[in-house]
Structure formats: C-alpha cells, structure tokens
VEXMI-519908 format. One record per atom (N, C-alpha, C): x, y, z; residue in three letters. Coordinates in steps of 0.02 Angstrom, whole numbers, plus 50000, padded with zeros to 5 digits. Example, Ala and Ser with C-alpha at 12.3 -4.5 7.8 and 13.67 -1.06 7.14 Angstrom:
# residues 2
506604971650390ALA 506154977550390ALA 506604983550390ALA 506424988850354SER 506844994750357SER 506455000250394SER 
***
This chain:
# residues 223
523805135649155MET 523795132549222MET 523125133649257MET 522865139849253ALA 522225141449285ALA 521655137449254ALA 521665136949186LYS 521145133049152LYS 521175125749172LYS 521775123049177ARG 521865116149196ARG 521605114949267ARG 521725119749311LEU 521495119149380LEU 520735119349383LEU 520425123749343ARG 519685124149342ARG 519395117649316ARG 519705114749263ARG 519455108349237ARG 519515102849289ARG 520065102949326TRP 520175097749377TRP 519655098549433TRP 519515104649452ARG 519015105849505ARG 518325103749482ARG 518155105349419ALA 517505103349392ALA 517435095749390ALA 517975092449369ALA 517965085049367ALA 517895082149437ALA 518235085249485ALA 518195082749554ALA 517495083649582ALA 517175089349566ARG 516485090449589ARG 516005085449558ARG 516105084049493SER 515675079249459SER 515765072249489SER 516385070349502TRP 516515063749532TRP 516205063349602TRP 516265068649641SER 515985068749708SER 515225068149706SER 514915071649657ALA 514185071349651ALA 513965064349631ALA 514345061049587ASP 514165054249566ASP 514225049349624ASP 514735050149665VAL 514835045749723VAL 514255046849773VAL 514085053149785ARG 513535054649831ARG 512875051649805ARG 512755052349740LEU 512155049549711LEU 512125042049719LEU 512685038649707LEU 512705031449714LEU 512565029349786LEU 512855032949834ARG 512745031349905ARG 512015032449924ARG 511715037849900GLU 511025039249917GLU 510565034049886GLU 510705031949825ARG 510295026749793ARG 510315020349834ARG 510905018349854ARG 510975012149893ARG 510635012849961ARG 510715018549993LEU 510405019650058LEU 509655019150053LEU 509355022550005ILE 508635022649998ILE 508365015849976ILE 508715012649931ALA 508495006049907ALA 508455001049964ALA 508895001550013GLY 508894996850068GLY 508494998950128GLY 508145004650123SER 507805007450182SER 507095005050192SER 506775002650139GLY 506065000950144GLY 505615007050141GLY 505885012850123LEU 505505019050124LEU 505335021650054LEU 505495017750003PHE 505345020049935PHE 504815015549904PHE 504245018549889ASP 503675014949858ASP 503695016349783ASP 503985011749747GLU 504075012749675GLU 503395013349639GLU 502905009449661THR 502245009649629THR 501935016549636THR 501945019349697LEU 501665025949709LEU 502055031149669LEU 502715030649669TYR 503125035649635TYR 502955035849560TYR 502905030049529LEU 502755029849458LEU 502035031949444LEU 501575030349490TYR 500875032349482TYR 500825039949482TYR 501195043249527GLU 501155050549532GLU 501625053949483GLU 502035050149447ALA 502515053049400ALA 502495049249334ALA 501945049849296PRO 501895046249232PRO 502435048149183PRO 502715054249190ASP 503265056249146ASP 503875051949158ASP 503995050049220VAL 504565045649236VAL 504455038849204VAL 503835036449206MET 503675029949175MET 503775030349100MET 503555035749069ARG 503635036348997ARG 504365036548976ARG 504775039749018GLU 505495040149003GLU 505865033749020GLU 505505029049054GLU 505805022749075GLU 506415023949120GLU 506365029249160ALA 506905030749207ALA 506865026149268ALA 507435024649298GLU 507445020649359GLU 507185025049415GLU 506645023049450PRO 506305027549497PRO 506745030349552PRO 507135026249585ILE 507545028849641ILE 508065033649615ILE 508375032049559GLU 508875036649531GLU 508545043249512GLU 507945042949482HIS 507595049049464HIS 507445053149527HIS 507215049749580PHE 507075053349642PHE 507705056849668PHE 508255053249669CYS 508875056049697CYS 509155061749654CYS 509065061349587ARG 509325066549543ARG 508855072649540ARG 508205071149534PHE 507735076549520PHE 507125076649566PHE 506875070749583GLY 506205070249613GLY 506125074049678GLY 506605073449724TRP 506515076749788TRP 506535084349780TRP 506925086749731ARG 506955094049718ARG 506285096549691ARG 505925092049656GLU 505275093849628GLU 504695092449676GLU 504855090049736GLY 504345088649786GLY 503985082049777GLY 504245077449736ARG 503905071149724ARG 503995066549784ARG 503465062949801ARG 503475058749861ARG 503785051849848ARG 504215049549893PRO 504475042749888PRO 503995037649918PRO 503545039849961ASN 503025035549989ASN 502465040150013ASN 501905037150033LEU 501315040950051LEU 501415045150114LEU 501905043450155TYR 501985046750220TYR 502645050650224TYR 502905052650167PHE 503505056950167PHE 503415062250114PHE 503405068550137ASP 503345074250091ASP 504015077950092ASP 504425077250039PRO 505095080350039PRO 505075087850050PRO 504605091250018SER 504575098550024SER 504385100550095SER 503905097150124TRP 503715098550194TRP 504305097250240TRP 504655091650230TYR 505215089850273TYR 505775094950268TYR 505935097050208ARG 506485101850199ARG 506305108550232ARG 505685110650225THR 505475117150253THR 505465116950329THR 505165111650358ARG 505085111250430ARG 505755110250465ARG 506205106650433HIS 506835104950467HIS 507435108650440HIS 507315113650397VAL 507815118450374VAL 508445114850348VAL 508365111250294LEU 508935107850263LEU 509255112350211LEU 509885110950197GLY 510235114650145GLY 509955113050076GLY 510105117250026PRO 509805116449960PRO 510005110049923PRO 510565106949942ASP 510795100949908ASP 510715094649950ASP 510335095050004VAL 510255089350049VAL 509635085350029VAL 509735079150009ASN 509175074749993ASN 508785073450058ASN 508155075550063PRO 507795074950127PRO 507675067850149PRO 507555063250102LEU 507435056350123LEU 508085053250149LEU 508635054550116ALA 509285052050140ALA 509435054850209ALA 509285061150220HIS 509385064250286HIS 508955060850338HIS 508325059550321TYR 507875056250368TYR 508135049350387TYR 508375045650338ILE 508625038850351ILE 509255039050395ILE 509705043650379ARG 510355043850415ARG 510275046350487ARG 509915051850495THR 509895054850562THR 509205057350583THR 508795059350536GLY 508175062850553GLY 507695058650594GLY 507575052450574GLU 507095048350611GLU 507345047050682GLU 507985045550689ALA 508255044250756ALA 508225050450800ALA 508245056350769ASP 508195062550807ASP 507475064750820ASP 506995060650797GLY 506295062150810GLY 505975066550758GLY 506305067950702TYR 506015071950649TYR 505425068150618TYR 504915071750601ARG 504345068550568ARG 504435068950492ARG 504225063750456PRO 504265063850383PRO 503705067950352PRO 503165068750389VAL 502595072750372VAL 502235073950439VAL 501825078950443SER 501565080850509SER 501195075250544SER 500835071050507TYR 500385066150538TYR 500695059250549TYR 501345058550537PHE 501685052450559PHE 502185054350613PHE 502095051450673ASP 502505053050731ASP 502945047050747ASP 503575046950724PRO 503995041050733PRO 504155039450805PRO 504265044550847ALA 504425043250917ALA 503835040050953ALA 503245042850942TRP 502645039850973TRP 502535032850947TRP 502615031950883TYR 502475025350852TYR 502945020050880TYR 503575021550886ALA 504065016750912ALA 503895014750983ALA 503685019751023HIS 503515018351093HIS 502845014551098HIS 502355016751061ALA 501685013851066ALA 501685006451046ALA 502085004850996TYR 502084997950970TYR 502704993950990TYR 503094996851035ARG 503664993351065ARG 504124990351012ARG 504324994550967LEU 504764992150914LEU 505454990650942LEU 505774985450918PRO 506464984050939PRO 506924989750920PRO 507434990750960ARG 507924996050945ARG 508224994750875ARG 508285000150838GLY 508554999650771GLY 508034998650716GLY 507404997550736THR 506874996750687THR 506625003650665THR 506565004750601SER 506305011150576SER 505545011250585SER 505285016050625PRO 504555016550632PRO 504195017450566PRO 504465021750523LEU 504125023050460LEU 504135016850415LEU 504695013450411ALA 504735007350370ALA 504255002050398ALA 504225001550464HIS 503764996750495HIS 503034998450476HIS 502865004750481TYR 502175006650466TYR 502015005550392TYR 502465007350348LEU 502345006350277LEU 502244998950260LEU 502604994650295THR 502534987450284THR 501874984850310THR 501634987650366HIS 501054984750401HIS 500424989050399HIS 500434994650363ARG 499874999350367ARG 499214996250342ARG 499244991450297ARG 498634988250272ARG 498364982850319ARG 498744981250371SER 498514976150418SER 497954978750462SER 497874985350466GLN 497374988650507GLN 497494987350582GLN 498124986750600LEU 498314985750669LEU 498734991550697LEU 498914996250654PHE 499375001550675PHE 499125008350652PHE 499205013250696ALA 499015020250681ALA 499645024450674ALA 499635029550632PRO 500235033650622PRO 500345039050674PRO 499845040350716ASN 499925045550767ASN 499415044350822ASN 499495047450880PRO 499055046050937PRO 498355049050931PRO 498245053250881HIS 497605056650873HIS 497115052650831HIS 497355047350801PHE 496935043250757PHE 496755036750795PHE 496125036250814ASP 495895030450852ASP 495695024950802ASP 496145020250793LEU 496055015150741LEU 495425011050751LEU 495295008750813ALA 494705004550825ALA 494065008550813ALA 494055014850835PHE 493475019050825PHE 493345020150750PHE 493875021750713TYR 493805023350642TYR 493575017150603TYR 493865011450620LEU 493655005350585LEU 492935003450603LEU 492745004850666GLY 492065003450686GLY 491565007450645GLY 491745013650628ARG 491285017950590ARG 491335016750515ARG 491945016050490TYR 492035016150418TYR 492355009750390TYR 492425004650433GLY 492764998550412GLY 492444995150352GLY 491774995050350ALA 491434991750294ALA 491584995350228ALA 491645002050232GLU 491795005950172GLU 492525005050152GLU 492975004650201ILE 493685003850187ILE 493834996950157ILE 493554991750188GLY 493674984950166GLY 494324982350195GLY 494464975850184PRO 495074972850211PRO 495694974750170PRO 496264973850202ASN 496914975050169ASN 496954982050138ASN 496714986950176ARG 496744993950156ARG 496984998050215ARG 497325003450200ASP 497605007950251ASP 497055012650275ASP 496835012150339PRO 496295016550363PRO 496475023950361PRO 497105025550379PHE 497275032750379PHE 497305035450308PHE 497505031350261ALA 497495033550191ALA 496775035050169ALA 496305031250196HIS 495595032650182HIS 495405039550209HIS 495635041150269LEU 495495047850296LEU 495805053250253LEU 496425052150230LEU 496755057150188LEU 496375058050122LEU 496135052550094ARG 495795052850030ARG 495095055850035ARG 494735054150088CYS 494025056050093CYS 493895061650143CYS 494355062950188GLY 494215067550243GLY 494185074750224GLY 494465076650166GLY 494435083550145GLY 493745085650122GLY 493355080950097GLY 492695082550072GLY 492125080150115GLY 492285076050166ARG 491775073350211ARG 492005074250283ARG 491555075250328ASP 491735076250398ASP 491775069550433ASP 492325066050421LEU 492445059450451LEU 492815060450517LEU 492525058450572ASP 492855059250637ASP 493395053850645ASP 494015055750663PRO 494555050950672PRO 494575047850742PRO 494195050550788SER 494175047950856SER 493545050550890SER 493355047750947PRO 492765050250982PRO 492865057151013PRO 493485059351017THR 493625065851049THR 493765071450999THR 493765069850935PHE 493895074950884PHE 493285075850841PHE 492945081550850ASP 492345083150811ASP 492555086750748ASP 492575083150694THR 492835085850631THR 492425091750607THR 491765091150607ALA 491345096550583ALA 491435102850624ALA 491465102050690ALA 491555107850734ALA 492235111150722ALA 492755107050712TYR 493425109850700TYR 493425113650634TYR 493115110850584ARG 493105114250519ARG 492765121150525ARG 492205121350560ARG 491845127650567ARG 492255132750606ARG 492615130350657ALA 492975134950701ALA 493655137050675ALA 494005132550640ARG 494715133850624ARG 494875134050550ARG 494405132150506MET 494595131450436MET 494185136050391MET 494005141750417THR 493655146750377THR 494175151150341THR 493975154350288GLY 494435158750253GLY 494885154950206GLY 495465157850189ASN 495925154950141ASN 496255148650170ASN 496365143650128PRO 496705137550153PRO 497425138950172PRO 497695134850216ALA 498385135650237ALA 498865134350178ALA 499425137850176PRO 499895136850120PRO 500215129950123PRO 500375127250064ALA 500695120750059ALA 501175120850000ALA 501705116850005GLU 502215116849953GLU 502045112449893GLU 501605107549903THR 501455102649851THR 500695101649845THR 500465098849789PRO 499735097549782PRO 499485092749835PRO 499875087449851TRP 499635082849902TRP 499675085949971TRP 500155090449982GLY 500175094050046GLY 499555098350054GLY 499335101550000ALA 498735105650003ALA 498115101350016ALA 498095095549982ALA 497525090949993ALA 497505088450065ALA 498095086750092ASP 498125084450161ASP 497855089650210ASP 498025095950198LEU 497825101250244LEU 497075102850240LEU 496735100050192ARG 496005100750191ARG 495665095650236ARG 496045090950262VAL 495785086050310VAL 495845089150380VAL 495295090150416PRO 495335093750480PRO 495835090850529PRO 495885084250536LEU 496375081550583LEU 497085083350563LEU 497235082850499VAL 497905084650476VAL 498025092150487VAL 497535096150474HIS 497585103350486HIS 497755104750559HIS 497425101150604ALA 497545102150676ALA 498235099850696ALA 498445094050672ILE 499105091450689ILE 499645095950662ILE 499565098150600ASP 500075102550569ASP 500135109050607ASP 499575111950627ALA 499585118150665ALA 499925117250732ALA 499785111650765GLN 500105110250829GLN 500855109150820GLN 501045105750767TYR 501755104450755TYR 502135110850739TYR 501815115350702ARG 502135121750687ARG 502275125750751ARG 501845125050801ARG 501925128850864ARG 502445125750910ARG 502595119350899SER 503045115850946SER 503775117450932SER 
***
C-alpha cells in the first residue's frame, strides 16, 4: 500500500510538472519576450541538439542563467526579486512582475518606460521596447539620452540598430557618454577601481563593465 501511494504521488508530481511546463511555454510564446535568434546564438548546444528553444528555456535554460532576450537576465531577476528555486523568472515577470514594477534587468525601467511613452494600459513595456528598439525612437531608462547618443555615435551605429545595445557592446572598453550629464570617464575613475562587481552570468559581468550600467545597478541595489 505504501509503495503504491509513493508511485501515485510521484506520478501526480510528474503530471503537475508537465502541466506547469505546458502553461509556461504557452505564456512565454505569446508574450513577445522570447528572442529565439538570440537564444540559439548564445546556446549553440541547443541548436546542435535541435531542441525547441522555448521548451529548453522552460526546462533548463532559466536555471542555467540563459537569456530569453537581450533585456532579461534570469539570474539577476531571481536574485534581486528573491524568487523560489522552482519559479521560472520570465513567467513570473509576465504574470505579475512587470505590473508590479519589477525590472527584468537593472537598465530597463518598465514603469518609467510606460509613463514616458504613454503606453496604453495592458501594453507590456518590455515587449514594446523589444519590438521597437531598432527604430531609435525609444530609450530603456531615463539616464540614456537617445538624441544625444545618436548625435555622437549615430554614424557608427547605423540605421535599424539598437543604440543602447551599442552602449552595452562597446561601453565596457570605451568611455562612451550616454548623456550630457554623465561623464563616463570620470565615473570610471571614481567608482570602478579595484575588483569588478560580482555578477551571476558572463553577460551580467560584461554589462557591469559599462559605467552607466554600473551606476544604475548600484542605485537599484540601494533602493
């Protein structure tokens, strides 16, 4: 009787996990927050295995810190917002986190974004930004002066490119000012000496080498 009960409980747990996985896959697939191209680019092992990207993310990827898009770091989100060990961070963000003002990464501010660009109620700020980030009309946070940055680096960036992604890619090795009020070189000299700040993932570590991201992350930690 005891063995039969244990088998029944194990089967029930397996069924419950399968149902949860199916719901998370459907939720994420319909959210506009999963960039399959980026996911496969950063996970060549998934491509080799010919795994379905969203299913891989829901089963394994978020636990391994793999990004579903350029502006969502699962490890950062789980740490900052203290999620349980079995909570898919992207599913949490879609269901409640974004509406509660949680950030998907330090340098995307959904509450500010929704207000600044007057998004209709019910519109996901992050999904909107991911859709339009290459238009060069939208900034992910109030500290990034889009017109200023394009004025300085627009020729280098070129059309149909995400300006903030350019800062993330190039700002760790070059002192690119994101606004007229943020002196990148001065900030680096004053605040970024010694050992680099800890990060959960390789891209998190790379982001923190960008002075503006370093400043935003430090401010967010204090809030």
